[in-house]
A tleap script that builds the chain and sets N, CA, C and O, in Angstrom:
source leaprc.protein.ff14SB
mol = sequence {
  NPRO ALA LEU LEU GLY ARG VAL CYS HIE ALA
  LEU ARG PRO GLY GLY ARG LEU VAL MET VAL
  SER SER SER GLY HIE ARG GLY GLY ASP VAL
  ASP PHE ASP ASP PRO ASN PHE GLU ALA ARG
  PRO TYR ASN PRO TRP LYS ALA TYR ALA ARG
  SER LYS THR ALA GLU VAL LEU PHE ALA VAL
  GLU PHE ASP ARG ARG HIE ALA GLN ARG GLY
  ILE ARG ALA CYS ALA VAL HIE PRO GLY ARG
  VAL ASP THR GLY LEU PHE ARG HIE LEU GLY
  ASP GLY GLY LEU ASP GLY LEU VAL ALA MET
  VAL ASP LYS GLY ARG ALA LYS GLN GLY LEU
  PRO PRO SER THR THR GLY LYS GLY SER GLY
  ASP ASN ASP ASP ARG ARG SER TRP CTRP
}
set mol.1.N position { 136.428 36.652 152.792 }
set mol.1.CA position { 136.636 37.733 152.702 }
set mol.1.C position { 137.140 38.041 153.583 }
set mol.1.O position { 137.815 39.056 153.409 }
set mol.2.N position { 137.164 37.600 154.653 }
set mol.2.CA position { 137.938 37.905 156.294 }
set mol.2.C position { 139.547 37.646 155.642 }
set mol.2.O position { 140.405 38.518 155.505 }
set mol.3.N position { 139.674 36.145 155.281 }
set mol.3.CA position { 141.096 35.657 155.276 }
set mol.3.C position { 141.514 36.767 154.125 }
set mol.3.O position { 142.620 37.267 154.331 }
set mol.4.N position { 140.893 37.189 153.073 }
set mol.4.CA position { 141.666 37.995 152.034 }
set mol.4.C position { 142.104 39.454 152.651 }
set mol.4.O position { 143.145 40.027 152.329 }
set mol.5.N position { 141.143 39.961 153.588 }
set mol.5.CA position { 141.467 41.555 154.185 }
set mol.5.C position { 142.993 40.934 155.020 }
set mol.5.O position { 144.049 41.562 155.086 }
set mol.6.N position { 142.815 39.995 155.413 }
set mol.6.CA position { 144.068 39.969 156.419 }
set mol.6.C position { 145.338 39.512 155.540 }
set mol.6.O position { 146.437 39.876 155.958 }
set mol.7.N position { 145.292 38.824 154.479 }
set mol.7.CA position { 146.243 38.753 153.445 }
set mol.7.C position { 146.641 40.142 152.892 }
set mol.7.O position { 147.762 40.618 153.074 }
set mol.8.N position { 145.648 40.769 152.202 }
set mol.8.CA position { 146.205 42.047 151.634 }
set mol.8.C position { 146.921 42.964 152.587 }
set mol.8.O position { 147.934 43.585 152.265 }
set mol.9.N position { 146.304 43.032 153.881 }
set mol.9.CA position { 147.332 44.071 154.607 }
set mol.9.C position { 148.337 43.328 155.201 }
set mol.9.O position { 149.058 44.043 155.897 }
set mol.10.N position { 148.705 41.979 155.186 }
set mol.10.CA position { 149.958 41.352 155.526 }
set mol.10.C position { 151.042 41.672 154.386 }
set mol.10.O position { 152.245 41.638 154.646 }
set mol.11.N position { 150.452 42.047 152.855 }
set mol.11.CA position { 151.532 42.038 151.762 }
set mol.11.C position { 151.842 43.474 152.154 }
set mol.11.O position { 151.168 44.317 152.745 }
set mol.12.N position { 153.356 43.499 151.524 }
set mol.12.CA position { 153.830 44.591 151.801 }
set mol.12.C position { 154.482 45.203 150.433 }
set mol.12.O position { 154.673 44.176 149.781 }
set mol.13.N position { 154.824 46.032 149.823 }
set mol.13.CA position { 155.349 46.436 148.612 }
set mol.13.C position { 156.400 45.304 148.186 }
set mol.13.O position { 157.012 44.757 149.104 }
set mol.14.N position { 156.633 44.947 146.997 }
set mol.14.CA position { 157.224 43.848 146.526 }
set mol.14.C position { 156.742 42.451 146.663 }
set mol.14.O position { 157.356 41.533 146.118 }
set mol.15.N position { 155.633 42.242 147.390 }
set mol.15.CA position { 155.535 41.154 147.974 }
set mol.15.C position { 154.568 40.612 146.523 }
set mol.15.O position { 154.334 41.231 145.485 }
set mol.16.N position { 154.125 39.150 146.970 }
set mol.16.CA position { 153.523 38.342 145.916 }
set mol.16.C position { 152.607 37.594 146.546 }
set mol.16.O position { 152.707 37.280 147.732 }
set mol.17.N position { 151.373 37.164 145.567 }
set mol.17.CA position { 150.130 36.326 146.055 }
set mol.17.C position { 150.398 35.472 144.858 }
set mol.17.O position { 150.569 35.920 143.724 }
set mol.18.N position { 150.419 34.448 145.127 }
set mol.18.CA position { 150.948 33.284 144.156 }
set mol.18.C position { 149.878 32.207 144.407 }
set mol.18.O position { 149.992 31.607 145.475 }
set mol.19.N position { 148.721 31.816 143.493 }
set mol.19.CA position { 147.815 31.102 143.498 }
set mol.19.C position { 148.168 29.732 142.543 }
set mol.19.O position { 148.525 29.725 141.365 }
set mol.20.N position { 148.012 28.915 143.189 }
set mol.20.CA position { 148.684 27.736 142.718 }
set mol.20.C position { 146.948 26.699 142.008 }
set mol.20.O position { 146.055 26.175 142.674 }
set mol.21.N position { 147.109 26.779 140.524 }
set mol.21.CA position { 145.970 26.215 139.628 }
set mol.21.C position { 146.449 24.906 139.035 }
set mol.21.O position { 147.330 24.147 139.437 }
set mol.22.N position { 145.583 24.821 137.885 }
set mol.22.CA position { 146.029 23.758 137.036 }
set mol.22.C position { 145.246 23.984 135.605 }
set mol.22.O position { 144.253 24.692 135.441 }
set mol.23.N position { 146.030 23.102 134.473 }
set mol.23.CA position { 145.187 23.392 133.552 }
set mol.23.C position { 143.587 23.060 133.273 }
set mol.23.O position { 142.945 23.333 132.258 }
set mol.24.N position { 143.136 22.392 134.472 }
set mol.24.CA position { 141.642 22.517 134.247 }
set mol.24.C position { 140.904 23.697 134.192 }
set mol.24.O position { 139.694 23.679 133.970 }
set mol.25.N position { 141.413 24.524 134.339 }
set mol.25.CA position { 140.708 25.905 134.156 }
set mol.25.C position { 140.154 26.337 132.750 }
set mol.25.O position { 139.545 27.339 132.378 }
set mol.26.N position { 140.702 24.926 131.950 }
set mol.26.CA position { 140.411 25.511 130.080 }
set mol.26.C position { 139.339 24.663 129.890 }
set mol.26.O position { 139.002 24.470 128.722 }
set mol.27.N position { 138.484 23.894 131.121 }
set mol.27.CA position { 137.110 22.938 130.712 }
set mol.27.C position { 135.814 23.836 131.206 }
set mol.27.O position { 134.660 23.426 131.332 }
set mol.28.N position { 136.292 25.121 131.444 }
set mol.28.CA position { 134.692 25.788 131.746 }
set mol.28.C position { 135.001 27.051 132.401 }
set mol.28.O position { 135.993 27.340 133.071 }
set mol.29.N position { 133.893 27.819 132.067 }
set mol.29.CA position { 133.984 29.100 132.338 }
set mol.29.C position { 133.084 29.380 133.839 }
set mol.29.O position { 132.201 28.569 134.117 }
set mol.30.N position { 133.343 30.514 134.744 }
set mol.30.CA position { 132.272 30.769 135.797 }
set mol.30.C position { 131.394 30.828 135.271 }
set mol.30.O position { 131.365 31.255 134.116 }
set mol.31.N position { 130.372 30.433 135.899 }
set mol.31.CA position { 128.607 30.394 135.844 }
set mol.31.C position { 128.629 31.268 136.807 }
set mol.31.O position { 128.835 30.982 137.986 }
set mol.32.N position { 128.400 32.492 136.327 }
set mol.32.CA position { 127.718 33.458 137.660 }
set mol.32.C position { 126.474 33.164 137.979 }
set mol.32.O position { 126.151 33.287 139.160 }
set mol.33.N position { 125.295 32.616 136.799 }
set mol.33.CA position { 124.165 32.716 137.123 }
set mol.33.C position { 123.664 31.200 138.062 }
set mol.33.O position { 122.529 31.033 138.509 }
set mol.34.N position { 124.512 30.472 138.166 }
set mol.34.CA position { 124.732 29.217 138.587 }
set mol.34.C position { 126.035 28.674 139.137 }
set mol.34.O position { 126.775 27.886 138.549 }
set mol.35.N position { 126.169 29.052 140.006 }
set mol.35.CA position { 127.714 28.971 140.742 }
set mol.35.C position { 127.415 27.336 141.042 }
set mol.35.O position { 128.078 26.498 140.430 }
set mol.36.N position { 126.343 26.909 142.054 }
set mol.36.CA position { 126.032 26.186 142.840 }
set mol.36.C position { 125.328 24.828 142.367 }
set mol.36.O position { 124.828 23.941 143.059 }
set mol.37.N position { 125.441 24.937 140.974 }
set mol.37.CA position { 124.687 23.830 140.254 }
set mol.37.C position { 123.295 23.900 140.839 }
set mol.37.O position { 123.059 22.694 140.894 }
set mol.38.N position { 122.483 24.344 141.196 }
set mol.38.CA position { 121.397 24.209 141.341 }
set mol.38.C position { 120.302 24.265 140.447 }
set mol.38.O position { 119.293 23.664 140.816 }
set mol.39.N position { 120.263 24.914 139.230 }
set mol.39.CA position { 119.591 24.744 137.857 }
set mol.39.C position { 119.861 23.730 136.719 }
set mol.39.O position { 119.064 23.347 135.862 }
set mol.40.N position { 121.162 23.376 136.895 }
set mol.40.CA position { 121.359 22.240 136.048 }
set mol.40.C position { 122.313 20.665 137.181 }
set mol.40.O position { 122.769 20.831 138.312 }
set mol.41.N position { 122.335 19.716 136.619 }
set mol.41.CA position { 122.748 18.353 137.327 }
set mol.41.C position { 124.542 19.037 137.630 }
set mol.41.O position { 125.261 19.777 136.959 }
set mol.42.N position { 124.736 18.292 139.055 }
set mol.42.CA position { 126.073 18.601 139.054 }
set mol.42.C position { 127.093 17.933 138.310 }
set mol.42.O position { 126.908 16.793 137.885 }
set mol.43.N position { 128.044 18.495 138.142 }
set mol.43.CA position { 129.102 17.599 137.182 }
set mol.43.C position { 130.559 18.144 137.771 }
set mol.43.O position { 131.150 19.152 137.380 }
set mol.44.N position { 130.935 17.337 138.681 }
set mol.44.CA position { 132.191 17.104 139.468 }
set mol.44.C position { 133.728 17.762 138.610 }
set mol.44.O position { 134.667 18.366 139.128 }
set mol.45.N position { 133.518 17.354 137.089 }
set mol.45.CA position { 134.645 18.079 136.362 }
set mol.45.C position { 134.242 19.685 135.897 }
set mol.45.O position { 135.082 20.581 135.976 }
set mol.46.N position { 133.107 19.882 135.495 }
set mol.46.CA position { 132.669 21.102 135.340 }
set mol.46.C position { 133.349 22.152 136.693 }
set mol.46.O position { 134.094 23.132 136.697 }
set mol.47.N position { 132.551 21.242 137.917 }
set mol.47.CA position { 132.633 22.262 139.168 }
set mol.47.C position { 134.018 22.572 139.233 }
set mol.47.O position { 134.260 23.755 139.476 }
set mol.48.N position { 135.228 21.626 139.040 }
set mol.48.CA position { 136.579 21.740 139.037 }
set mol.48.C position { 137.238 22.734 138.151 }
set mol.48.O position { 138.191 23.444 138.472 }
set mol.49.N position { 136.577 22.709 136.900 }
set mol.49.CA position { 137.146 23.328 136.004 }
set mol.49.C position { 136.415 25.107 136.264 }
set mol.49.O position { 136.996 26.082 135.788 }
set mol.50.N position { 135.402 25.213 136.891 }
set mol.50.CA position { 134.897 26.425 137.254 }
set mol.50.C position { 135.534 27.191 138.436 }
set mol.50.O position { 135.416 28.404 138.610 }
set mol.51.N position { 136.188 26.384 139.188 }
set mol.51.CA position { 136.811 26.577 140.393 }
set mol.51.C position { 138.275 26.819 140.198 }
set mol.51.O position { 138.959 27.338 141.081 }
set mol.52.N position { 138.764 26.437 139.021 }
set mol.52.CA position { 140.164 26.925 138.788 }
set mol.52.C position { 140.161 28.018 137.775 }
set mol.52.O position { 141.037 28.879 137.706 }
set mol.53.N position { 139.274 27.944 137.108 }
set mol.53.CA position { 138.741 29.445 136.122 }
set mol.53.C position { 138.758 30.423 137.049 }
set mol.53.O position { 139.648 31.273 137.036 }
set mol.54.N position { 137.450 30.419 138.269 }
set mol.54.CA position { 137.647 31.597 139.094 }
set mol.54.C position { 138.865 32.025 139.943 }
set mol.54.O position { 139.084 33.146 140.403 }
set mol.55.N position { 139.786 30.647 140.086 }
set mol.55.CA position { 141.055 31.300 140.839 }
set mol.55.C position { 142.003 32.045 140.020 }
set mol.55.O position { 142.601 33.027 140.460 }
set mol.56.N position { 142.166 31.555 138.723 }
set mol.56.CA position { 142.653 32.295 137.742 }
set mol.56.C position { 142.459 33.961 137.692 }
set mol.56.O position { 143.223 34.926 137.669 }
set mol.57.N position { 141.113 33.769 137.691 }
set mol.57.CA position { 140.601 35.640 137.252 }
set mol.57.C position { 140.603 36.130 138.954 }
set mol.57.O position { 140.899 37.322 139.025 }
set mol.58.N position { 140.399 35.629 140.050 }
set mol.58.CA position { 140.947 35.955 141.131 }
set mol.58.C position { 142.138 36.671 140.955 }
set mol.58.O position { 142.111 37.901 141.003 }
set mol.59.N position { 143.524 35.859 140.692 }
set mol.59.CA position { 144.611 36.444 140.454 }
set mol.59.C position { 144.648 37.472 139.529 }
set mol.59.O position { 145.215 38.498 139.905 }
set mol.60.N position { 144.222 37.454 138.507 }
set mol.60.CA position { 143.986 38.802 137.729 }
set mol.60.C position { 143.528 40.020 138.102 }
set mol.60.O position { 143.900 41.163 137.832 }
set mol.61.N position { 142.590 39.543 138.821 }
set mol.61.CA position { 141.907 41.211 139.312 }
set mol.61.C position { 142.686 41.178 140.250 }
set mol.61.O position { 143.522 41.965 139.806 }
set mol.62.N position { 143.254 40.728 141.680 }
set mol.62.CA position { 144.158 41.250 142.421 }
set mol.62.C position { 144.964 41.770 141.944 }
set mol.62.O position { 145.022 42.982 142.149 }
set mol.63.N position { 145.800 41.257 141.236 }
set mol.63.CA position { 146.802 42.157 140.425 }
set mol.63.C position { 146.681 43.321 139.962 }
set mol.63.O position { 147.519 44.220 140.041 }
set mol.64.N position { 145.337 43.376 139.310 }
set mol.64.CA position { 144.853 44.619 138.959 }
set mol.64.C position { 144.860 45.633 140.170 }
set mol.64.O position { 145.431 46.722 140.112 }
set mol.65.N position { 144.227 45.206 141.182 }
set mol.65.CA position { 144.052 46.142 141.763 }
set mol.65.C position { 145.320 46.372 143.125 }
set mol.65.O position { 145.420 47.403 143.790 }
set mol.66.N position { 146.139 45.200 143.276 }
set mol.66.CA position { 147.231 46.103 143.868 }
set mol.66.C position { 148.697 45.911 143.771 }
set mol.66.O position { 149.523 45.737 144.667 }
set mol.67.N position { 148.907 46.014 141.839 }
set mol.67.CA position { 150.042 46.475 141.578 }
set mol.67.C position { 150.452 47.931 141.705 }
set mol.67.O position { 151.638 48.233 141.834 }
set mol.68.N position { 149.696 48.636 141.678 }
set mol.68.CA position { 149.880 50.028 142.008 }
set mol.68.C position { 150.415 50.153 143.346 }
set mol.68.O position { 150.892 51.262 143.587 }
set mol.69.N position { 150.462 49.193 144.394 }
set mol.69.CA position { 150.925 49.376 145.644 }
set mol.69.C position { 152.549 48.398 145.505 }
set mol.69.O position { 153.276 48.143 146.464 }
set mol.70.N position { 152.793 48.006 144.122 }
set mol.70.CA position { 154.013 47.022 144.369 }
set mol.70.C position { 153.649 45.389 144.681 }
set mol.70.O position { 154.511 44.513 144.732 }
set mol.71.N position { 152.520 45.214 144.835 }
set mol.71.CA position { 151.983 43.626 145.293 }
set mol.71.C position { 151.726 43.313 143.936 }
set mol.71.O position { 151.162 44.108 143.184 }
set mol.72.N position { 152.143 42.107 143.563 }
set mol.72.CA position { 151.739 41.307 142.126 }
set mol.72.C position { 151.077 40.169 142.686 }
set mol.72.O position { 151.338 39.669 143.780 }
set mol.73.N position { 150.102 39.742 141.775 }
set mol.73.CA position { 149.612 37.978 141.764 }
set mol.73.C position { 149.409 37.644 140.695 }
set mol.73.O position { 149.226 38.395 139.736 }
set mol.74.N position { 149.408 36.014 140.688 }
set mol.74.CA position { 149.783 35.296 139.717 }
set mol.74.C position { 149.123 34.151 139.858 }
set mol.74.O position { 148.716 33.945 141.002 }
set mol.75.N position { 148.771 32.933 138.659 }
set mol.75.CA position { 148.301 32.030 139.094 }
set mol.75.C position { 149.256 30.943 138.311 }
set mol.75.O position { 149.249 31.164 137.100 }
set mol.76.N position { 149.922 30.039 138.620 }
set mol.76.CA position { 150.773 29.372 138.460 }
set mol.76.C position { 150.166 27.736 138.150 }
set mol.76.O position { 149.402 27.328 139.025 }
set mol.77.N position { 150.440 26.782 136.990 }
set mol.77.CA position { 150.307 25.521 137.109 }
set mol.77.C position { 151.571 24.768 137.318 }
set mol.77.O position { 152.437 24.985 136.470 }
set mol.78.N position { 151.846 23.971 138.221 }
set mol.78.CA position { 152.996 23.551 138.557 }
set mol.78.C position { 153.420 22.132 137.988 }
set mol.78.O position { 154.348 21.451 138.424 }
set mol.79.N position { 152.798 21.893 137.214 }
set mol.79.CA position { 152.910 20.611 136.321 }
set mol.79.C position { 152.190 19.372 136.842 }
set mol.79.O position { 151.574 19.465 137.903 }
set mol.80.N position { 152.219 18.303 136.224 }
set mol.80.CA position { 151.516 17.304 137.062 }
set mol.80.C position { 151.886 16.821 138.521 }
set mol.80.O position { 152.981 16.301 138.732 }
set mol.81.N position { 151.138 16.966 139.323 }
set mol.81.CA position { 151.246 16.867 140.713 }
set mol.81.C position { 150.356 15.456 141.604 }
set mol.81.O position { 149.214 15.681 142.002 }
set mol.82.N position { 150.793 14.497 141.771 }
set mol.82.CA position { 150.177 13.428 142.202 }
set mol.82.C position { 149.568 13.688 143.290 }
set mol.82.O position { 150.193 13.126 144.190 }
set mol.83.N position { 148.512 14.345 143.779 }
set mol.83.CA position { 147.788 14.680 144.681 }
set mol.83.C position { 147.072 13.705 145.575 }
set mol.83.O position { 147.102 13.789 146.803 }
set mol.84.N position { 146.414 12.756 144.892 }
set mol.84.CA position { 145.788 11.970 145.152 }
set mol.84.C position { 144.048 12.152 144.681 }
set mol.84.O position { 143.169 11.369 145.041 }
set mol.85.N position { 143.885 13.060 144.028 }
set mol.85.CA position { 142.631 13.415 143.504 }
set mol.85.C position { 141.973 12.670 142.631 }
set mol.85.O position { 140.746 12.616 142.715 }
set mol.86.N position { 142.604 12.018 141.714 }
set mol.86.CA position { 142.447 10.991 140.820 }
set mol.86.C position { 141.983 9.641 141.547 }
set mol.86.O position { 141.347 8.855 140.844 }
set mol.87.N position { 142.202 9.329 142.721 }
set mol.87.CA position { 142.016 7.846 143.290 }
set mol.87.C position { 140.233 8.033 143.686 }
set mol.87.O position { 139.624 7.024 144.041 }
set mol.88.N position { 139.575 9.243 143.600 }
set mol.88.CA position { 137.939 9.382 143.526 }
set mol.88.C position { 137.385 9.547 142.744 }
set mol.88.O position { 136.307 10.139 142.798 }
set mol.89.N position { 138.132 8.881 141.240 }
set mol.89.CA position { 137.144 9.374 139.998 }
set mol.89.C position { 136.643 7.801 139.413 }
set mol.89.O position { 136.114 7.594 138.320 }
set mol.90.N position { 136.920 6.933 140.303 }
set mol.90.CA position { 136.690 5.676 139.602 }
set mol.90.C position { 137.409 5.456 138.136 }
set mol.90.O position { 138.278 6.200 137.682 }
set mol.91.N position { 136.913 4.369 137.529 }
set mol.91.CA position { 137.294 3.936 136.199 }
set mol.91.C position { 136.669 5.101 135.044 }
set mol.91.O position { 135.559 5.633 135.032 }
set mol.92.N position { 137.797 5.266 134.119 }
set mol.92.CA position { 137.601 6.412 133.248 }
set mol.92.C position { 137.421 7.808 133.680 }
set mol.92.O position { 136.927 8.665 132.948 }
set mol.93.N position { 137.805 8.010 134.806 }
set mol.93.CA position { 137.692 9.371 135.355 }
set mol.93.C position { 138.695 10.398 134.807 }
set mol.93.O position { 138.278 11.399 134.224 }
set mol.94.N position { 139.779 10.212 134.949 }
set mol.94.CA position { 140.903 11.103 134.365 }
set mol.94.C position { 140.483 11.326 132.765 }
set mol.94.O position { 140.453 12.424 132.209 }
set mol.95.N position { 140.190 10.146 132.197 }
set mol.95.CA position { 139.805 10.151 130.660 }
set mol.95.C position { 138.689 11.312 130.225 }
set mol.95.O position { 138.485 11.761 129.098 }
set mol.96.N position { 137.926 11.710 131.686 }
set mol.96.CA position { 136.443 12.260 131.472 }
set mol.96.C position { 137.148 13.572 131.537 }
set mol.96.O position { 136.844 14.466 130.746 }
set mol.97.N position { 138.277 13.769 132.638 }
set mol.97.CA position { 138.679 15.466 132.530 }
set mol.97.C position { 139.467 15.391 131.599 }
set mol.97.O position { 139.358 16.550 131.198 }
set mol.98.N position { 140.282 14.870 130.841 }
set mol.98.CA position { 141.053 15.241 129.558 }
set mol.98.C position { 140.142 15.477 128.494 }
set mol.98.O position { 140.542 16.305 127.676 }
set mol.99.N position { 138.928 14.929 128.263 }
set mol.99.CA position { 138.169 14.489 127.228 }
set mol.99.C position { 137.377 16.389 127.495 }
set mol.99.O position { 137.197 17.135 126.532 }
set mol.100.N position { 137.122 16.694 128.587 }
set mol.100.CA position { 136.592 18.241 129.184 }
set mol.100.C position { 137.227 19.050 128.523 }
set mol.100.O position { 136.897 19.823 127.624 }
set mol.101.N position { 138.695 18.712 129.293 }
set mol.101.CA position { 139.618 19.966 128.821 }
set mol.101.C position { 139.777 20.241 127.339 }
set mol.101.O position { 139.807 21.376 126.864 }
set mol.102.N position { 139.893 18.921 126.521 }
set mol.102.CA position { 140.259 19.004 125.154 }
set mol.102.C position { 139.142 19.383 124.295 }
set mol.102.O position { 139.353 19.722 123.130 }
set mol.103.N position { 137.625 19.340 124.936 }
set mol.103.CA position { 136.559 20.092 124.543 }
set mol.103.C position { 136.756 21.605 124.194 }
set mol.103.O position { 136.698 22.232 123.136 }
set mol.104.N position { 137.084 22.045 125.851 }
set mol.104.CA position { 137.208 23.321 125.648 }
set mol.104.C position { 138.285 24.001 125.059 }
set mol.104.O position { 138.144 25.206 124.853 }
set mol.105.N position { 139.698 23.255 124.644 }
set mol.105.CA position { 140.411 23.797 123.805 }
set mol.105.C position { 140.473 23.996 122.425 }
set mol.105.O position { 141.074 24.840 121.761 }
set mol.106.N position { 139.465 22.710 121.994 }
set mol.106.CA position { 138.986 22.757 120.540 }
set mol.106.C position { 138.476 24.205 120.480 }
set mol.106.O position { 138.918 25.012 119.662 }
set mol.107.N position { 137.409 24.534 121.491 }
set mol.107.CA position { 136.715 25.514 121.189 }
set mol.107.C position { 137.135 27.051 120.581 }
set mol.107.O position { 136.685 27.911 119.825 }
set mol.108.N position { 138.532 26.736 121.609 }
set mol.108.CA position { 139.166 27.761 121.537 }
set mol.108.C position { 140.257 28.005 119.782 }
set mol.108.O position { 140.751 28.947 119.163 }
set mol.109.N position { 140.177 26.850 119.671 }
set mol.109.CA position { 141.196 26.551 118.042 }
set mol.109.C position { 142.315 26.357 118.607 }
set mol.109.O position { 143.301 26.918 118.128 }
set mol.110.N position { 142.455 25.481 119.816 }
set mol.110.CA position { 144.098 25.019 120.397 }
set mol.110.C position { 143.639 23.285 120.453 }
set mol.110.O position { 142.571 22.716 120.682 }
set mol.111.N position { 145.253 22.729 120.067 }
set mol.111.CA position { 145.353 21.442 120.148 }
set mol.111.C position { 144.969 20.706 121.481 }
set mol.111.O position { 144.714 21.409 122.459 }
set mol.112.N position { 144.922 19.617 121.566 }
set mol.112.CA position { 144.479 18.953 122.612 }
set mol.112.C position { 145.484 19.084 123.638 }
set mol.112.O position { 146.553 19.522 123.213 }
set mol.113.N position { 145.430 18.773 125.133 }
set mol.113.CA position { 146.317 19.090 126.020 }
set mol.113.C position { 147.365 18.127 126.241 }
set mol.113.O position { 148.287 18.242 127.048 }
set mol.114.N position { 147.155 17.201 125.483 }
set mol.114.CA position { 147.660 15.338 126.071 }
set mol.114.C position { 148.340 15.254 124.684 }
set mol.114.O position { 147.920 15.524 123.559 }
set mol.115.N position { 150.017 14.601 125.320 }
set mol.115.CA position { 150.587 14.132 124.381 }
set mol.115.C position { 150.435 12.496 124.266 }
set mol.115.O position { 150.941 11.864 123.338 }
set mol.116.N position { 149.714 11.922 125.271 }
set mol.116.CA position { 149.012 10.730 124.875 }
set mol.116.C position { 150.748 10.181 125.825 }
set mol.116.O position { 151.623 10.829 126.401 }
set mol.117.N position { 150.515 8.552 125.519 }
set mol.117.CA position { 151.120 7.902 126.379 }
set mol.117.C position { 152.615 7.730 126.016 }
set mol.117.O position { 152.996 7.929 124.862 }
set mol.118.N position { 153.430 7.371 126.972 }
set mol.118.CA position { 154.919 7.512 126.394 }
set mol.118.C position { 155.266 8.521 126.422 }
set mol.118.O position { 156.453 8.515 126.095 }
set mol.119.N position { 154.811 9.820 126.706 }
set mol.119.CA position { 155.402 10.943 127.083 }
set mol.119.C position { 156.589 11.401 127.861 }
set mol.119.O position { 157.049 12.542 127.823 }
set mol.120.N position { 157.049 10.393 128.579 }
set mol.120.CA position { 157.884 10.595 129.641 }
set mol.120.C position { 157.272 10.906 130.917 }
set mol.120.O position { 158.049 10.829 131.869 }
set mol.121.N position { 156.236 11.194 131.146 }
set mol.121.CA position { 155.584 11.394 132.534 }
set mol.121.C position { 155.076 10.037 133.118 }
set mol.121.O position { 153.971 9.917 133.649 }
set mol.122.N position { 155.979 9.030 132.974 }
set mol.122.CA position { 155.602 7.732 133.308 }
set mol.122.C position { 154.908 7.131 132.175 }
set mol.122.O position { 154.151 7.954 131.661 }
set mol.123.N position { 154.895 6.244 131.728 }
set mol.123.CA position { 154.432 5.481 130.482 }
set mol.123.C position { 152.937 5.382 130.259 }
set mol.123.O position { 152.305 5.335 129.204 }
set mol.124.N position { 152.576 5.365 131.382 }
set mol.124.CA position { 151.010 5.281 131.278 }
set mol.124.C position { 150.106 6.503 132.013 }
set mol.124.O position { 149.078 6.313 132.663 }
set mol.125.N position { 150.680 7.666 131.776 }
set mol.125.CA position { 150.292 8.638 132.243 }
set mol.125.C position { 150.369 9.710 130.984 }
set mol.125.O position { 151.033 9.427 129.987 }
set mol.126.N position { 149.647 10.960 131.095 }
set mol.126.CA position { 149.454 11.798 130.054 }
set mol.126.C position { 150.079 13.058 130.885 }
set mol.126.O position { 150.167 13.264 132.095 }
set mol.127.N position { 150.449 13.767 129.822 }
set mol.127.CA position { 151.390 14.830 129.911 }
set mol.127.C position { 150.145 15.877 129.831 }
set mol.127.O position { 149.239 15.776 129.004 }
set mol.128.N position { 150.234 16.838 130.758 }
set mol.128.CA position { 149.307 18.118 130.393 }
set mol.128.C position { 150.050 19.229 130.303 }
set mol.128.O position { 150.966 19.524 131.070 }
set mol.129.N position { 149.522 20.113 128.998 }
set mol.129.CA position { 150.735 21.495 128.737 }
set mol.129.C position { 149.763 22.497 129.115 }
set mol.129.O position { 150.072 23.689 129.115 }
savepdb mol mol.pdb
quit
């Protein structure tokens, strides 16, 4: 809240707040009843998906509240960025994330998020849309 207050006052009309997100938001909704996994087992991918969903929702609400001042907000997906996050996953970790995202997409009637191997994003990596 303190940082947000500083950001709000620093932005001038015509300013933008850009949240860098990912397609991980498709893997889960925010659980307002159990945000810290106190009532169920912790799942790192579910936590990641929830955090990305919260980030997108934050941008939507920030935009709604500040658009009248000429300040806009958005959440963007920069494409695949090799941040080193996947080094912590162990064997099959990325496949677990892809499966979770695709499960969420299937619930929405959407196609899988991946094109599979050989998509041009290095032959051994998946492309996320």
